[in-house]
C-alpha positions as semicolon CSV with decimal commas, in nm:
position;residue;x (nm);y (nm);z (nm)
1;X;0,000;0,000;0,000
2;X;0,122;0,343;-0,080
3;X;0,221;0,546;0,225
4;X;0,119;0,853;0,025
5;X;-0,252;0,771;0,056
6;X;-0,419;0,995;0,306
7;X;-0,758;1,156;0,328
8;X;-0,856;1,261;0,680
9;X;-1,214;1,141;0,652
10;X;-1,161;0,828;0,447
11;X;-0,859;0,719;0,650
12;X;-1,056;0,750;0,974
13;X;-1,353;0,557;0,833
14;X;-1,130;0,279;0,703
15;X;-0,935;0,258;1,029
16;X;-1,260;0,234;1,226
17;X;-1,390;-0,027;0,982
18;X;-1,065;-0,224;1,013
19;X;-1,087;-0,218;1,391
20;X;-1,452;-0,325;1,382
21;X;-1,388;-0,608;1,136
22;X;-1,072;-0,721;1,318
23;X;-1,192;-0,697;1,677
24;X;-1,571;-0,710;1,685
25;X;-1,697;-0,926;1,399
26;X;-1,639;-1,303;1,410
27;X;-1,332;-1,424;1,220
28;X;-1,556;-1,622;0,984
29;X;-1,707;-1,292;0,856
30;X;-1,386;-1,098;0,785
31;X;-1,341;-1,201;0,423
32;X;-1,708;-1,140;0,350
33;X;-1,678;-0,785;0,487
34;X;-1,376;-0,718;0,266
35;X;-1,565;-0,850;-0,036
36;X;-1,858;-0,631;0,065
37;X;-1,626;-0,328;0,042
38;X;-1,524;-0,433;-0,309
39;X;-1,891;-0,464;-0,402
40;X;-1,946;-0,106;-0,282
41;X;-1,684;0,012;-0,533
42;X;-1,827;-0,192;-0,822
43;X;-2,117;0,042;-0,920
44;X;-1,875;0,329;-0,976
45;X;-1,647;0,151;-1,223
46;X;-1,707;0,021;-1,573
47;X;-1,712;-0,363;-1,577
48;X;-1,366;-0,403;-1,734
49;X;-1,213;-0,152;-1,494
50;X;-1,372;-0,336;-1,200
51;X;-1,224;-0,664;-1,328
52;X;-0,883;-0,496;-1,355
53;X;-0,924;-0,352;-1,004
54;X;-0,994;-0,699;-0,860
55;X;-0,691;-0,840;-1,042
56;X;-0,472;-0,566;-0,898
57;X;-0,609;-0,631;-0,549
58;X;-0,533;-1,001;-0,593
59;X;-0,176;-0,923;-0,702
60;X;-0,127;-0,686;-0,410
61;X;-0,256;-0,949;-0,167
62;X;-0,018;-1,208;-0,315
63;X;0,274;-0,966;-0,273
64;X;0,165;-0,888;0,081
65;X;0,143;-1,258;0,168
66;X;0,490;-1,318;0,027
67;X;0,632;-1,031;0,232
68;X;0,491;-1,187;0,549
69;X;0,693;-1,503;0,483
70;X;1,024;-1,316;0,460
């Protein structure tokens, strides 16, 4: 993730959402909540751009997973 991303409102909302998903919701729901966020983005992107977005998220997650193993 880029350390250059910052929006005072959005950052706070996402941090609160992350805390809620990580601490309050059951572990079995965490992935579904993340997919729900992706679904909230979907209406604002053309279908091909949404597909590309999901592919980029998948690549970023793969890179993140690999970095955890190092």
